[in-house]
N, C-alpha and C positions, 0 to 999 in steps of 0.2 A: 292257306294262308292265315294270318291273323290277322284280322283289322284293329287297328288301335284307334281311338277315338282320341281327337283332340279337346279338351273344354278350352271355352271362349271364356273371360273375365264376364261375371255379369256385372247388373246394376248395383246390384247389393254390396261384391267386391272391389266395384269402382268406388262406391262412398267409402270405403272402411279405409282405404288406401290414403285415398283424400282425405282423409279426417289423421289419422297418423301423422300426413307429411303436416297438416295445419298445426296439431300438438306438438310435432315437433319444431317447427318453426315459435311459436308461442313460449316454449321452454327456451329456448336462445335466447328470444328478446330480453324474457325477466332475467334470465342468468346474466346479460349484459347489464342490462340495468343495474341490478342487486350489485355488479362490479366495479359499477363508476359511483355506486352513490357507498358503498361499503367501504372503497379507498381514500374517503378525505374523512368518513368516520375515522376511520383509523387513524388518520394521521392527527385529529384532533387527540383521541387516546393516549398517542405514544406520546404528542407535544404534555397532556396533562402530567403523564408520569415523568417524564425528564425533568419537567418545571417542579416536581415533587422530592427528585433526587437534589435538583440546585436548590432548593429550603431548607431541605436538611442538612446540605451541605455546609450553608453559609451559618446553621444553628449551632453544628457540630463545632465549629469555625470559631463561632462568640462563646462557645460552653467556655471552650481553651483559653478566653482573651476576656473575662470580665464580665461575660453576661455582652459583650460589646460587637455590633458589628463592624466589616473590618475600614468603613466610614467616618467609624468613632475612634477606631485605635490611630494614634501616631504611626508616623513610618518607623519609627526608630525601635518600636516593637512590635513590627511586623504588619501595619496595618495600613489604610491609604488616605488616612485625614487630612496630608496636606493636598490632596491630589482631588479633592471630593468638589471645590472647584471647576474641575476641567471637564467636558466633554468628552470625555472618555470614559467609558462604560467596561473596556475591558479589565484597562488596571484592577477592580475591584473584584474580577472574578477570578485574574490572576496568583492573586493573592491567597487565594482561598483553593487553589490547582490540585493541593494535597487531597482533600475531601472528597476530590471528583475519580471514579474510577478512569474516567477518559472522556476527554476534552468533546467525543463526538456528541455527548449527550447535550451542547450548550450550541447544539443546531436542529432547528427546528425542522419535520421532513415537509414541511411545506414551504417552506422558503427557500425560494429559486434564487436569490441572489446571495445568498451565503454559504460556503466551501466548508461541509463537514470532514474532517479533521482526526486521524487519532494519536494526532504528535503534537505536544506542549513547544514543540519550538516553532510551531509554521502561527504567523499572523493570526495572533488570536480575534482579534474584530471583522476581518474576514469568515468570521465562523460564527460569533454570535449573535444569537437571535433572540435574545432576552436584555430585556432594561436593566437596572439595578435601580431599585427605590430608594433614596437618601436619606427619607423622611422615617422610615422603619427601624424602631429598636425593640428593645424584649420590654420596655413599656407602656410598647402603641400594636399589638395584638392585630389590629384592624388596618395598618398603614401596608399598603405594596413594599413587597421584598422584591421582588422578582417579576416579568411577565414577558407579555409576547413584543418586541419590537414595534408593531404598528399602531400602536395609541399614540394619537396626533392631534391638535386644537384645529389642523384645516385638512383639507380634502388629501392632503401628497402628508406621507412619512417624514418623521422627524426623524434629523440625526446631532445628537448634542443635549445641552441640558434644556431641560422642560419643568419649567415652575408651575402648578397647575392649582390658583387660586379660584379661577372662577370655573365650574363644570359643564358650564352652558354649552362648552364649542369641542369639548370632550368627546373621541371618539374611536370608533374601530377605521382604520384606513381598509382597502383591496387589497393590500400586499398579499396576506398572508390564508390560509385557512380558505381558500377557493374564492377567497373576495365574499365571503358570507356575513361581514360587518358584526363578525365575535374573535373574543380573544379570548386566551388565560393569564389567571394572574396569580401570585403564589403570595399568599399573607405573611407578615410577621413571625407569626402564630405555627407559621408551616400548613395553615391549607391553601387548597388549589384548587380555582373555579372557575368554570367556562360562563364567559360572561359577555350578554350582549352589550350595544352599547347602552342603549338605556340604562343595565344594570353597571356596567361598569362606571356612568357618570352617580348615581346612588351610593357605592361603593365607594366613591373621593370623597363624594359629600360628608359619607359616615367619618370619613377618615379625616376632613379637613376641622372636624368638631372638636375631634380630639386633640387636634395639633392646637387648635385654641390659635386664630389670625396668625399661621403658619400658613405656606403652601408645600401640598405635596411635592418631594421636591424628584425628578428622577435623571437619571442620565441614560442613551438610547445609544444604544450604538448603532 
């Protein structure tokens, strides 16, 4: 009769198994953390890409209208000049709709208060995540053309018209981009930049210098 020996775990075997389990657990933790940090970063990158498309659309529209943006062109010529005093950002984006391949690019992926849509028949103000910079023109490349809607002069978001004459109170609120105090701005030359609150104030100060005693005018959805 054959005798079969059954070998038990040695201390070395046990140490190896425990080490493998610890390694697997650490890998899972790091993967989870990486995914958590990667998601907000991906949203910010996507927002930059969308704003570049917004800037390009406005500039293409301006090219066909004597290098003027919608708020500089009378309604009779297809613009929104007569509506520039109203607290309605959507109207300025609507007239440029032929330059956008889809309205979905007008909704920031981190904006939980806006509804992304694929249809131009949906109410645009419910989807729009970006302000329109009414002080921008082809002669003022440093003026803000468009940007994240959570720009404000107080702790809460502003909806409507904002005339910035003093940047001391200018800031990003916590509504977008995971509340990191950052936002994106597209300037009249088509450049899109991710800005902290401090950099936002610097960029608006530069615009104010060029505008010579005129405020930086925004209309925020």
